[in-house]
N, C-alpha and C positions, 0 to 999 in steps of 0.2 A: 503495499499499500505506501501512495507515495505521501511524503509530508506535504502540507499545504505550505505556499510561501509565506514571507511576513508581509502586513501591510504595506504599501509604498512608503508611509512616510515613517518607518521604520528600519530602513534599509542598513543605517549606519549605526553601527554598537562598539562599545569596548568590552574590555575583558570579562567586567561581569556579566556582561550580556551574552560572553562567548559561552555561557554554559548552556548554547543550544545543543553542545554534545554533554550536558548533565545528565545525572544517571537519575531516573524518578523509578520504583517499583510500584507496578499495579496488580496486585492481586497475586504476589510471589513472584512474578518475573519482571525482568527488565524491560523499561521502556524508555525511548529517547525522544525527550520533549524538545520542540523548538523552542528559542529563547524567549520568543514575545508571548509564550502561552505558560512560561515560568511562575509568574507573580503569585497566584491563588496557591500552587503547590508549595512554593517556597514557604509563603506565610504561614500554610498548615504544619511545615516540618517546623518554623521558628517558635509558633505556639504551642507544640507537642513537646520543644526541648526547653522553653522557659517554664511550662509546667511542671518539668522534673521526670526522671525516670528512676526506678530502685533497680541499680545494679550491682554486679558482684567485681570488686576489683581485686585481682590477682596478683599475688606478690613472690612468685617464685613457689619455694618450697612450702611457704607456712600457707596457713588458710586463708582463703581469700575473706575480705572485707563487705559487709552491705551497705551501701552508700544510695543516697538520694542525690542524683546529679541534674542539674539544671543550668538553662543559660540565663544569664543576667539580663535585668532589665534593658541595659544598655547595648546587650547582644555584643559584649567587649570580653567577657571570658567565661569559663566555664567554673561554676563553684559545686561544691557539695557540702554535705553534712550527713549525720553529726561529723565534727573533727576538732582535734585539741587546737588545731592551728587557727581556728575561728575566720579571721579577715584573712589569713595568708593562705587558706586554703581555697586555692583558685589557680587556674592555666588561663593565659592570655590568648585571645586568639591570634593575637600578632606572633606571638613564640611557637605556635604550631607550624610544624615543618611538613607533616604529612600524616594523612590516616589512611589505613590499610583496614581492608576487609580480612576477616577469617584468622585462622590461627597461625599470622606469620612472625610475629615476634619471638625472641629468644625465651621469653618468659611462658608462654603458651607451650613452646615445643618440651618444657619440662613435665607438662601434664600428660596422660595417656589420652590418644587420641579418641578414645570413648567419654571421656571426661565431659566435653561441652559439645553442642550443635555448632560446626564452625559457622553456620549462618547468624548466629548469635552473637558471634566474637568481632570485636574489631579492636586495634590500637593507634592511639595518640601519639606521636611522637613530638615533642617538646622540647624547648630552651635549646641553648649554646651546646649541650652534651647530647641532645638526642636522647633526652629521656623517655620511656615508654611509659602510657597509662594503659593498662591492658585490661578490657572491660568485658564482660560477659551479661548480657539483656534478656530479659524476660522471654521475648521473642523475637524473629528474625526480622519483623517490618518495623520496632523500634532500633534495633539495632540500625537497619537502612535510611530511617529517618534521621538519626543522629550522622549516621557518615555523609549523607547527602546534604544535611544543613550545613555543617561544618566545613566540607568543600565547598558550598556556595561562600560563607563568611570567607574562607581563605581566599577564594578566586576575587571578592571584593575587596579586599585590603591590600592582594599584588595588584591591583587596577588603579590604586591612588596614587597621587605623585607625592614628593615627599612633605611638599607644604602642606598639602590638604591630611596627611599621616601623622605630622606634627601638631595641628590643629586638634584632630580627633584624639590623641593622646592628652593634649592638654586639658579638653573638655572632659575626657574621661577622670583624669586624675583631679580636677575640680569636683566633680558630683562623688566620686569615691571619698574624698576629703572631706565634703561636706556629709556625707552619709555617715564616716567614721567618727565624726565630732558631733552629732544628733545621738547623744547619749539615750536620752529618753524616746525616741524612734516617733518624734509627735512631727516630724517634718519640717521643724524649724531649730533656730539656735539661740539660745538666750546669751546674754553676756557673758556669763559664767562658762559656757560652752566655747565661746569665742575665746576666751582670754587661755583655756586649756588648750586648745587649738594652736594660738600664738607660740604657746611652750613648746610643743609638739615640732613648730614648725621652726624651731628656733630664732623665733622673732621676739626681741626685748626691747618691746615698745612702751613708751610712758603711757601708763594707765588711761590718763586723762586724755590723752591722742587717740586712745583706741576708744572710749566713749566716744569721743566727738564723731569721728568716722562711722562706728556703728548707728550713731543718729541719725547722720546724713543720709546712711543707706538705707534705715528703717521708714520707708515711705506708703505703706501699705497700710490697711486698717488695722492688722494685728500689731500693734505699737509693742516695744520691748523684744521681740524677737524679729530673727532674719529667714525670711524663706530662700530658697535656693538662688531665684533671681536677683533678689537683695543681697545674699551671700556674695555673688561673683561680682556684684557692684563695689561692695564692701574690700575684696580681696585686690579689685582693679586700683581704687584708691590706695590702698597699703604697700601695694607693688609697686608704684609710680617709681620709676627711676631718676633719681637725682643726677647720675652720672649721665645719662641720655640727654636730659633735659637738658643740661648745661651745654654738651657736645651740638643739640639742637640750636639750642640761641646763639651758638658761634657762627654758624652757617646760615642764620635765616635775620640775620643785623636785629639780633634779641626780639624778633616776633616769636608768637608760639606755636609759629607750625613752620613746616617747610613749603615754598612753592616748588614747581616743577625746575625752574631754573637753580634757586638754591640746593634742591636735591642733587642735581647733574654736578654742582659744583663740589659738592661732599663726595659722590661716587668717583667723579675724577682726579680729585687732589689727596683724599685719604684712603680711599679703597683702592685707588691706581686702576681702574676701570677704563678702557677705550672702548672708541666708538659709542658711547652713551648720547642718546637724543633727547629731545624735549619730549617728543612723543613716548617713546620707554620710559621715560621717567613719570609722566600722566598714567602709562599703564600701572606702574609700580602703585602711584596714589590708588588708583582704582582698584586694585586687589587688595591693598594693606588696610588702608584706610576705613575704620569701623563707623565713623560717623558720619550721615549723611549731609548735614551740611556743610563740613569739611569737603566731602568727595563731590560735593555738587560746585564749589569754590575752586576747585582742582588744587586744594591745598594737603600737607599729610601733617597732623596734629600729631602728639606725644605718645599718644595709644598706637597711632598707625608707624609713626616712628619705632616705635617698640617692637611693633608686631613683626618688621621688616627687617630689624637687626637679629632678632629672637628665629626668624625663619632660617631655612638653609641657604639663603643669599648670603647670610650674615655669618655662618660657620667657616670654622677657620680651615675646614679640610675642602681644600679645592674641588668642585664639583666635577669639573673632567677628568678626577680620577677615579670616580665612581664606573667608569668604564676602561676599557681595554682601549690606552692611545700612545703606547710606545712601538716601536718597529718590532713585529714578529718574523721578519724574515730573515734574521741573522741565525748563524750554527748555535744550536743547542747550547753548547759550551759557554756561549755569551751572557747566559740568562741564569740568575738564581731560580732555583725552584724548590717550591714549599712540599717537604717531605715528613714522613709520618714515620717512627719507630715501632715495630711491635703492634702494629694498627688493630689487631682483634683484639686485645686487652683492656678492660676497664679500669683496673686500678695496679697493682703493685704486680713487680715480675715474678712473684715467687707462689701465690696463692689465689690471686684474684680470676674472673670469670673471662673467658674468652666468648665473643658474639659478633657474630657476621653481621650484624647491623652498625659495628661501630665503620664499618669501611662506607657506609652509605652516610652516614654521619660526616665524616672526615673528609670524604670526597665533595660533598655538597658545602663543606667549609671552604672550598677553594683548593685542598691537598692535591697535588699531582703526581706524586710519588709514595707508593704505600708498599707494606711488606705484609709476607706470607709465608710464615714457617710451616715446612711441609713436613710429614713424618708419617711412617708407615701406619695403616689402621688397622681394624678388624675388618674381616670379609673383603679384604683386598680392595676398601675404602680409603684414600689417603685422606689424613687429618689435619687440622690446622691447630698449632698450641706453642707453648713456652718448653721446649723440650727440656727434661731432666727438672722439673719442679711440678709441683702440685696445682697447676693452673689448668684449669678447665679443658676439653677437647669440643671442637666443631669440626663438620665436614668441609674439605677443600672444596667440594662440588658446589655447598651451601654459598660459600665465601665468593668464588667466581662468577656466580649468579647475582649476587647482590652488586659486585663491581660492575658487572653486564647492566645492572639499572639503572646505577646511581653515576657511572663515569660521567656523562657528559650531559647532566641535569643542569648544571650552572654553567658550564663554558665547553667548548669544543676542543679546548687545548688539549695533546696528548697527556694521557698518564702512562706511568712507569710502572710496572707493575714486580716488584722486588722478591724474586723467589729464592729463598733458602732453602735448599733441597738437602733433606736427610734419608729419601725414600729409596728404597729398591729398585730396580730398575722395572720390576713389572708395575710397583705403583706409579713409577715416574712415567709409564707409557698412559697409565689411566689418567694422570695429570694433563699429559699432553692432548690425550682425546677429548678430555673436557674443556681444555682451553679452547680449543678448536671450535669444537661442537656451540661453545655457549656462547663465545666472542665472536667466531664467525669473521666476518670483513673486516672488523675492529683489528685483527690481527695482521690483514693483507697488506705488505708494503710495496708491493710489485707497481704501485701508482709512483712510489716517493722516487725521483730521478738521481739522486745522490748515490753515485756508486765510487766517488773518492774516497777512498779510506782515511785522508787525512783531513777532513772536512763532514761534521755531522750537519744532518737536514735541520731545517728550521719548524720552530713550533707551526707556524703558519703551513707550511707543506705536511705536518704531520697531522693537522686539525681530525678530530674523531677515531684518531690510533690509539692503539695500547701498545707499549713497548713492553716485550719481557726481558728482564733483568735477571741474569742467570749464568751458570756454566756453559761452555760450550766447547765440543769435541775440536782437537789439534786439526790441522789441515792434513798431517800426515796420516791420520786413520782413515781406510778407505770409506768412500761412499756407501760401500753395499754392506757395511759392519751396521749392526743394528744397536751395538753398544760401543763403548771404549772408556778406557782409563783416562780421569783428568784429576787434578790435584786438590787435594781435599783442605789444602792447609789457605786458600784463598777465599772462603768463607768470608762474608762480612758478618760482623754482630755476631760471630761464634761465642759461644758462650762460656766463659772460662769454667777449666776442669773442677776449680776448687770451689767455683759459685753454684755447682751441682746439687741438689738437694739427693735425686733419687740417681741411684748406679743401676748397673745392670741386675746386679744382687739384691739391693736395698727395694727396686721395685717390687719383688713380689711379696714383701710384707709392708704394702703401703701404709696400711692404718697407723703402724706404728712410726713409721718414717714421719708421717704429717703430725702424729701428735708430738715430735721431737722438734719440728721443724718450727710448729707452731710456739712452743716455748721458749725455743731460741729467739724468734722474731719478737714474740710478748716481753721477752727481756732487754733485747735489744733496743726496743721502740725507747724504753724509758733509761737505759744506761750507756748506748752509744753516741756515737758524734762523729761527723765525718771533717777532716781537716779541708780547710778553704783551698791551701793548695796542695793539689794530690802529686805527690812525688812519681813521675814516669817510670823510674826503675823500680819503686815499690810501693805495691797498694795495699799492705798491711795498714790496718786502723786500729787505734787504741781503743780500749773502752776506759770509761771514766772510773773514778776512784773504787767506790766500791758499789756491790748489786743494790739499787734502788735507790740510791745516794749520790745525785748527782754534782758534781763538784762546783765551785762555787763561781768559775768564770761563764760555765754553762748555764747557769741559774740567773745568773746578772746578765747575760745576753738575751734568756730567753724573756726576761721579765723587760728589758728594753726595746727588743725587737716587737713584741707584742703582735705577732701576726699567725693569725690561725690556718686552720685548710680551707675552709669555707668548704662550697659544696666540691664533693669529688667524684660524682659520678659513680656511685655504689662503692668506691673505694674506701680502706680502712682510713681514718683520719691519722696521719702523722706528720709531725711538724719538722719540718726541716728536710735535709738530705740526709739518709742514711745509709749506710754502708755498712753491711752484717759483716761485723767484725769474727763471727763464727766462722765465716766462709773467707777470712781475709788469705792473701794470699801471699805466702813467704816461700819464695824460692828456694826449697832444701831439698836436698837428693834424694831423701826419703820419700817426699811427695806427700808427707802427712800435713795434717793442719793442727794447728793450735788451738788447744782448749780454751775456752772463753771459762772465766772464774765461775760465773753465773750460771753457766750450765752444767746440769748434772752428768754423770759419767755415762749415761746412756749415748750421750753425743761422740763423747768420745770412741765408742764401741763403731758408730756407725761412719764417723770421719775413718777409722782404721781398716772396716771392711770394704768402703769405697776407694781407698786409696790402692788397692791393688789394680782395680778395673781400670783406675785413671792413668796407670802408668801403660797398661795395654793399649789405651785409647791413644794417648800420644803418640804411638808408635805408627799409627796409622796415617799414611801420607796421602793416599789416593783412596777413590772411591769411582764405581762405576757408572757411565751415565747415559742414559737414553738416547738415541739418535734422535727421535723424534722430539723429545722436549728440547735437544740442543737444537736442532734446526727453527724452531721459535725465536730464537735469539740472535739478533742481527746488530743494530746499534749500540745495544749496552750490556755486553758481554761482562761478566763480573771477573774481576782482578782483585789478588790481594794489594797491601799497602806497597806501591811501587816506591823505589829511590826517587826522589824527585829530580836527582841528577840524569837520571836517565832519561835518554829521547826517546820515545816511544814511536814504533813504525805505523801505527794506526791510532787512529781517534776514536774507533769504536768501541770504546770499553769504558767502565767505570770502576775506578780503583775505590776501594773503601776505606776508610782511617777510623780508628776509635778515636774518642775525644781526646784521649791522654797522647795517642802517637800523632795526631793532627796539632794538638797545642805544643807539642817538642817541637815538631818540624818548625812551625811558626816562630818559634822562639829562635831557633838555630840556623834555620835557613829560608827566611820570609820571601826575599825576591824571586829565588828558585822554587818554593811553594806557588807563587803568585805565576809563576812563568808555566810550569805544569798545568796550573787550572786554566790556562788559554788554550792548552792543547786537546784536553779531555773533560770527560765528566768527574768527578770525585763526590764521595759522599761520606760523611762524618755522623757518626753514631756514638749514642750516649755508653760511659761506661758501663760494663757489666755489672759494676759493682753498685750502681744504681739502682737497686731493688725495690726502693721506694717507689719508682717511676718519676724522678724528679730529672729536670731539664740540665742540659747545659747551657751556658749562654752562647747563642749563635753569631754574634756580631764579630767576635775575631776571627770567626772562619769565613764570613762574608767579607771583611776585611784583607783577607787573604784569596779572594776569588771562588771558594769552595761553593759550587753549585747546592747541593742538596744537605742541608744539615737537618738531620732527622729528630724530630722532637717527640716525646710521649703527649699525645694531643689531649690524653685526659686529666692530664695534670695542669689544672688551671695556674695562672700565675705570671710572674714577669717574665719569663720567657716565652711563654705564648703570645703575650702582650705586643712583644716585641716583633713576634714572628706576624701576627696579624698587622700592624701597623706597615712593616716592610712590605707585603704584599698588597696591601690595601692601596699602594702608590699606581697600580695597574689595573685596576676592576677588579681585586681579588680573585685574578684569571689562575695564580699559581706560579707566575711566570713574570720574572721583574728584571727588565735589560740590566746589564751592568756598565759601570761607566767605561769611557772609550778606553781610558789608562789602563784598565783592567783585561782588556781584550787584544792590547798591544802595547809593547814598550813594556817596561820595568820599572819599579819603584819599592821601597822598603816601607811597607806599613807602619812599621813600628817607631819609624824616624819621628825627630821632634819637628823636620821640616821635609817631608815626604816629596812634596811637588815645589821644588824651589822655582822661584820665578812665574809662579801662576798665581793669580789673584786670589785671596781668600774671600769668604764673604762673614762679614758683620751681622749678629742678630741681635736686636735692640729690641726688648720684650718689656711693655709695660703692662703691669698687671694691676688693672685698675680697680676691680670689685668680684664679689660673688654672688650667687644666685641661690636659693634655696638648698642649703647645703645640709644635708641631713645628719644626724646623730652617729656614729660609728656603728656598723652592723650588728655587734655583737655587746653594744653597750648593757650594763648589767640592770639598770633601770629603765633600759626603752625608750621610750617617747617619753618618760617622766622624767629620765636624767636631766642633768643640768646641761644649761644651753651650750654649745661648742665656742672654742676659742681658736679658729682656725689660720690657719697660715699655708701660703703656697712653695713647692718647691717644684724649681724647674731643672730638667736633666738634659744634657744633650750626649747622645751615644754613638760613638762612630769610630775614627780612628783613634788610637790610643792617645794622640797629641789634641785630639778634640774633646776627649771625657772630660765633662765639667758640669757643676753641680751650685746652684746658686738658690737663697729662699727670701722672701719675704718676711716684716716682723710679723707679730701675732696681733690680731684683733680680738679682745677679749667680748664673751658674752654675745655673738652675734653670728649665726648661721646662717639667718634669713639673706641681709644685704650688706655684707662685711665691705669697707672698702681699704684698700691697702695703697694704689696709687704709687707704685714703687717701679724702678727701672732695674731689668737685669739685663746683662752684656755679655754677650758670647761671640767667639771668633771660630771658625770652622773652615779647616782646609779643604776637607772633600765631602762638600756638602750633600753629594750623590747619593753616598752610602749613610748620611748620619739620620738619626732618627732625635725626636723631640719629646719628651716627656714630662708632662703635667700632673703633678701630686697634689692632693689635699691632705691636710693632717690636723687632727685636733691637738693642741699644744696641753702637754700634762708636765707638772712639776717633776715625776719620777719616769718620764719616755713621752710616748705622743701615739695618739690612735689613728690609723690608716681610715681614711672618707672614701676617697675616690681617686681614678686617675683617668687620665684619657694621653694615648701614644699615637703619635703619626710621624711619616715620613717628614725629613726638612723640606723636600722637595713639594711635599703636598699643603704647605703652608700657603694661606693666603694672606697679601699684608693689608694693613689697615685696621680698622674696630672689628673685632671680630669675637665672638663667643665660643668657647672652650666647653662641649659637653661631656661629663664625667662618664665614662662608659658604664652601659648598663642601670643606668640612672634616667628618668622621666625628665625632671625639670632642674637638675641640679648643674650649674653652668660657672665658668668663670669669664670675667669680660677682659680682655686684653686687646695692646695696639702692638702690631706686629711690624716692624722696620728692618729691611733687609739691604745692605749696601755690600757693593767690592772695596776691598781694602789691599795694600798691598803692602809688602817688607816683613822683616821679622816680627812677630808674634809672641809675646810667652803667653802659656796656657798653665794655669795653677796646678792640675794635675799632671797633665805630660803625659810621659810615660807608665804613670801609676794608673793610667785609667781602668787598664783592663788587668793585666795577668800581675802585676806586681803590688796589686792592693788588695785587702782582702774586703768585706762589704761593711760599711760603718756601723755601729749598732743603731737599729731601727731603719737600717737601709733595707730597701727592696731587693737588696741582691740574692736572697735568700729563694729557694724555690716557693716557697709559699707567699712570694710578695705577689701583693694585688688581690689576695682572698681576703676574706673576712677577717680580721684582728683578732688574736685570743684574746678570750674573757679573761680580764682581771681579777685578783683575788680582792674579797671583800674587801681585805685592810688597805689596799690600793685604791679601791674607788672609796672608801670612806676616808682615807687621806687627802684625796683630790677635792673631795666636797669642801674640806676645810682648808688646805694648803694653796689650792690655785682659785679662791677668790681673786677677782680683778683687782687692782690696784688703779683706783679711778684717778687719783692726784697725779700718777706717773705721768709724764709727757711720753708721747709717741716718739719711737726713736726710728730717727728717718737715715737711711743708708744713702753715704755720700755717693754721687754719680759715678760709675767708675769710670778711668781714665779711657778716654777716646785714641783711639790709634791714627797717627796721622798719615797723610797719602791718600786718604780712602776717595773712592770715586762712588759719590752718594746715588743711590738708586730710591732711597727712602724718601720720608717726609720731612727731614731736615731741610730742602731747598725752598721749602712752601714761602718763606718770607722774601727770598730773592725772587722767586718768581711772582709776587705781588699777591699769593693767596692769602688768606685770613690767617690769623696766628694759630696754632695748635690750639685747642682748648685744655693742654694738659696742666698749665698753672690754675685755669679755673678748677679744674677735677683735683688737683692737688689741695685744695681748700677742703676737699672733703675729706682727706684722709686727716685732717685737723680736727675736724667735726667728731672723730671717732673716738669714742673714751678708752684710755687704756690701753693704747697702742704700745707694745713693747716688743723687743727681739726676743727671737725662741731661744731655748735654752743653749741648743748647739748651733753653731752657725758653720757653713764649710765655707 
């Protein structure tokens, strides 16, 4: 039966309307409804979801939980009850990545097939870690209603532009804030509820001023309370920005609005925009001005100006970098490629789960190199897991099917499949069969024209292709041979023998080994520490003084850092980077492990048992490789860590280095390492002693041109934030072009003047103010805790000579709208690989609490007045002015070569792998001390930092030329007055 065509007036449609292919079920069968007929059906779905459905939430091996799930009134999130999380029991529609039908998730796979009807099952994948909410509904019709409704809502969100999305998020936040403040649920706020809300929002306003604004906003018949619309008016009055108002006055000849000509002048002079016309300025006024009277006059008032500066047009991130904008036709070796380590793991390297859907999450996050550790499995089926550990096992076939499904969902640039092959020839053939059958044309490289072995093809040429990285049979083996012998010593990321938990003998008594390992790990979590600088020649890790009693240095550092683990995607919450001293490698001839004092004698028996098998294993130098698997490898042949001095004949190979080996080469032969990475691909992987799945710092290896620095994507923190910032500079497509000087020529990245004669960049950052900064996430008293004392730290990360850190003074008792008005200056020798990191801290006499951060590439920063939105927070931001100029001559940098390897992390710094996570919860005594000791000193004068000495010989491209060009003077002096109005300004306890 033919589907009728749409009405003539509805021939055009957007993504939401493109639900022409949306699924709707009628009488248990699937029907496809044309988009112009979806309205009533969609509304029925929405109504049913808002009414709620009682469903069972599965939790793996535990008993399922029966909860009522419903869509909230704004259709912005899924909620459930009962829940101990109360207001936090929700999943935002924005955060949903996928809704899958049936029993597809890893959680469902743990239950027998007969447990649930697949038609009643569905999974919601959400959040940055692609967590799954696995639900079983009472009937298949209700499951279909939810799947259809959620997909419709997701399609609507994907159709929004960034401005509409930000406005919708703000509207939702206002409504949620109002509802949470309405304690008695009567739909209005009393003056008492408003005062409580202001404390929660970190706003320390005079009570008389609050009452005055409350009275002005209270305009309806119900005097003494504010309805939602009145509350919006109150919030608008409260959040009017003095810094933006003064800025507007500067460019409007002291009028309370900007006309099109004034706006044009502001955009050209301050924001460094080109080709700005009066017509485009009038369009800005039409889009952002909320007042009809101003709009009719063609002027932009303070509310419209605020809307504009807080829109994506006023963000510090270059909007052009949201898409691929770099040249993608260069050889693969000319790009940094985002890479994952042990992609299948959700937690630590020894005992966590392996899941196929981790590949879906990582690939959709932009990763272009994933790792698959393959081992012989039962029934002739190869499996994936971390060998010689207690990690769970998944089928190789399931992994490849997941990669096939998600490899090119987000972008079409090539994916490198790093195969770690530990299988027999028979199961290698099965692997080759699965790869060929499932991936099909994605493996076909016949259309790639590059046959020159000294040059790699480009990402553009390889679009939609999957490159298998693995061992390859040498050319001297006959093509008729079905298998051959290859080296077994060139395996990347091969687990060190002394890190293995399960030996051949011990695996027969798995339960006993598991108990021993758990005891050992539990003990080491409390007692062990990792040295900040690993010795490349000795991986032994010392334990602390006595079991259960950490040394004073560790205790003091833990208190000062105050950094917890945050969300760990199901992983154990381990603080810091733990290297298992029970598995420490001391190169003794006997091969035995040193016993740890805190572990009983059973551990020693296990070590002794397995040491004999280790000696035998180390003698194995070769392995048999299947021809079928070898033939799938072309441009990415796996080889061991080559001598970087040796000239390689072919560029069609990937050398793998442990982080320690790479670090050693980088320190001893930096120029040769850089030259080596111009000819071929190299991959750096974490030390096998990072059993907690912590990450190494990728920046030093990027400095040497290493293309692939593999990170544990399940471990959120500083290193992953740097990685995201790096690759966001080219549309998060997984490929970022190296600077030209890294692709040809040579220089020493560790030098104090790595590129002599070349111009440097001077970054002048004016940190002006903050907006709606929240309390630290794990504050003991939560929203009822004291108002924060924030300050901003800015860090430049790049070549060692460029690494530097500066910070502002502290503003007491104001997280809602603190004003700093301070200038920080940085000099950057190679801005193409530098990152800029903004951090907001809450000052504390006994340390500091982490509030939030935003990291971005230096090249992605926009000049002028910009908002820096903190990552993962809805409204929190800092307002800055960015000026970048060229300078020449020699420049002294404070940290110099101490920027990377030659300095350990400072107390409280974010150099630990827990960086960027939720801060650790301080003790009760610490919090009580803070409530007394950190009372603001109102009589203390604000501490103004002297303006750093500027370098002579600069060729200014920033806003310093305005006076010479006849432009209006910068409003910096006027804004500086705001800082003097802030009470209790003071310097932080520690200044870098």
